[in-house]
N, C-alpha and C positions, 0 to 999 in steps of 0.2 A: 455734435450738431452735423456732421457729415451728412449730404444730400447725394443721394445716388451713387453711393459708395465714396464720395468723395471727402477730402477734408480740405478746410478754408483756411489758408495764412492770410493775416492782415498786416499790410507795413505800410508804416508811418514812416516817411522819408523828407528831409530839407527840400524846399521847393525847388532849388535847381540841381537836386542829385539824382542822374540817370543811372549812376554806374552800380545802385544796390539793386536794382530790379532787372538789370541785364545778369548780373550774378546769380541772382534768385533765380530767373527765369532759365540758365541754363543748366541750373542743377535739380532743378523742380521734378521729383517723380510723379507717375502717370496718376497718383493716388491723389495728390494735393493739385489746389487751385491757388492761383495768387490772385489777392486784391489791395492795390497800395492807392494811399490817400496820402495827401500833402498838409505837413505842419504849414504851422501859421507862423511869419516873420514878416515885419515891416520893410518896406525900402530904406533905402538913404538911411543904414545904422551902421553901427561899426560890428567887428566882428561878436565881441563878445555879448553887446545888445542882440545880436541876432541868436546866438546860444540858447541865451535868456528866454528870448522871445518864444522859441519853438517847444520850451518847457511849459513856460507859464501858459501856453494854449493848449497842451497837449489833450486836455480832456474834450474840447470841442472836438479834434481833429478823429479823436478814438470815437466818440459817440456817432458821428458822420461815417466813418468807415464800419462800425459795426452792423448798420444795416443791414449790412450783407447776408444772414450776421455769420460770424468769425469763430472757429475753434481756437486760434492763436493768433496773439498779434504781439508786435514788437514795434520798438521805438528806435527807428534806425540811425542814430547819430551817436558816436562814440563820445567826440568832446561835449556834445551837448548834454549828456549824461553824466560825464564825472567834473562837469565845471567845476562846480563848487564842493568839490571834497565829497569824502564816503557820507553817505547817507541822500545825498542828492538823486543818485540814481534811485534810491526805494521811494523817495516821495515822487519822483515822475510815475514808475509802475503804479503805486497806490492810486495815482489819479487816474490812470488808465482805467484800473480794476474799479473802481469808483464809477466811470464814466461810463464803462460796458455792462456792471451789473454782473463783475465778477469774473468776465473772460480771462483764461491765462493769458500771460503777458511778460514780455522783457526788455530790457533797454540794453542796449550794444555793450555798454560799460562795464555791465554786470553779465554778460554772456560770455565776455573774454574772460573775466576772472574764472569762469565755470570751466570753461574750457582748456585753461592752463592747468588749472588744478587737475583735470580729469586726465592731462598728460603727466600727472606728476612731476612737475617741474617747478623749480623756485627761482634758477638763476638763469636770466632770460636777456636777449638782446634787444631791443627796441626802435622801431622808427616812425615817423609820421610827415606829413604835408604841413603840419600847422605852424603858423607863428611863435613865436619865443614863450609869451605868457601863457600860452595854452599848453606849450608841450611842459611847463614846467608842472601844472596843473596834471597832468598827465602822469607824468614822474611819480609827483605826492599822492596821487590815486592809486596806482598800483603796486608803489611801495607800502602802502599802508595795506595793501589787500594781501601782503604776503611775498610780494616777488624784490627778488634783487636784480636790478637793472644795470647789467654790466658795462654796456656800451650804447648809448642812443647818438641819433644821428636825425636831421629833418631837411627835408626837400629844400635846394635854394630856390625859394620862390621869385628872385630875379631871372632866374633861368627859366623855371617851370610856371608860369601865370596861371595855366587851366588845367587843374587836379583834375577835374572830371573829365578830360580829354588827353591824357597824358601819354604816351608811348608807354608799353610795358615794360620796356627798359629802364626807364627810371624808377621803379618799383625793384625793379631786380637788381640794379647797381645798388640803390641805397640799402635794401635787406643784407646784402653780399657785404655791405661795408661797414656794417656793426655786427658781423658774427666773428666770435672770440672761442679759442678751445675751449673756456670755460662753460660756455652758453650752454643751455640745455635745449632752448628753443628760441625762434624768431617770432617777434609780433610785430605787425605792422598794421596800425593803427589810420582811421578815417574810414568811412563808408562810403565817401565819395571817391577813394583815390584809385584811379582806373588804372588797369594793369595788375593790382596788389595780388588779387583771387587769382587771377591769369597765370601767375608765376609760380604758385604754391608748388606744384609736384616738382617743377626744377628747381626751386631753391632746396627743396627737401633732399633731390640728388646731388644738387652741387655739394650741400652742408654735411647730410646723413642725420639731420636735425627736423623735428614737427617744426612748420610754418602757422602761426596762427593768424590770420585778420579778420578785421572788424566783420565784415559781410559773412566770412564763412564761421567764426563763431556765433553771430546770432541765428544764421540759417540752421545750424546743428544743432542747437539750443530749442529750436522751434519743431524741427524734425522729433528731436527725443520726445519733446512735451505731447506731439501727436503720436508717439508710439512707432515711429519709423525706426529702425535701426540698419537697414539696408546701407552697405557701402555706397556713396556718390562718388562717382568720376570725375575728376578734377578736383575732388575736396580735400587732397592729403591724406595724413595720418591722421587727423581730426576724423575724419568720416569716412574710417574705417579700411584706408588703404594699408598697405604693408608699409612698414618703417624701412626706408631707405638705408643703405651704406653709403657712406660719401665717397665719392669718385677719387681715385689715386693720382695724386697730383705727381706728373712725371718731370 
């Protein structure tokens, strides 16, 4: 459905998330155009109610975005797509496809699974900016998907209150804190986590291991679905950069 030689990527994001758009824009090849629409969520609700709402109303958001029209569409919320366990991601994906008449689509939680599997890793370290109850669901979802989470840590939300505007050092330090000799890769969850995708290559150089972030995995999946396999600068090993060797500790 490309027009004038350009593919069209549709991105659905939670209302306040600007990080994902910035990351996608930074990586976007000239052959693709980005179109974004907000997911629907009520004001003054709990974290869990918020995540449930964006999934419940995904069909409406997808229909509006598909008026462009779109070649590939992504649901850009990790916790919102693993919230209720295995199969919850499939339900959201199915709702998107039904609303758009079958447009190829992906949800972030599933894109992360595909990305990690493409790297042939099973033992991972993971981190996030989520609250405890969401972190437990993250661990359950990715364990069920076949990954052994050797070490996990979360952002101290008493110290960092605005994840969408956090300094890049927050993501860098958190990811380094969960690295272990046995880990084969590091996963940084959350599409709104400012800085997570900006430190991919620095982390890979420091650890000698591939790093997967929510935004990077989602973008990678969308590019592959559109037949684009060129290496993406800043995208790390997953997006075609050479696997680094960890710097020697002196």
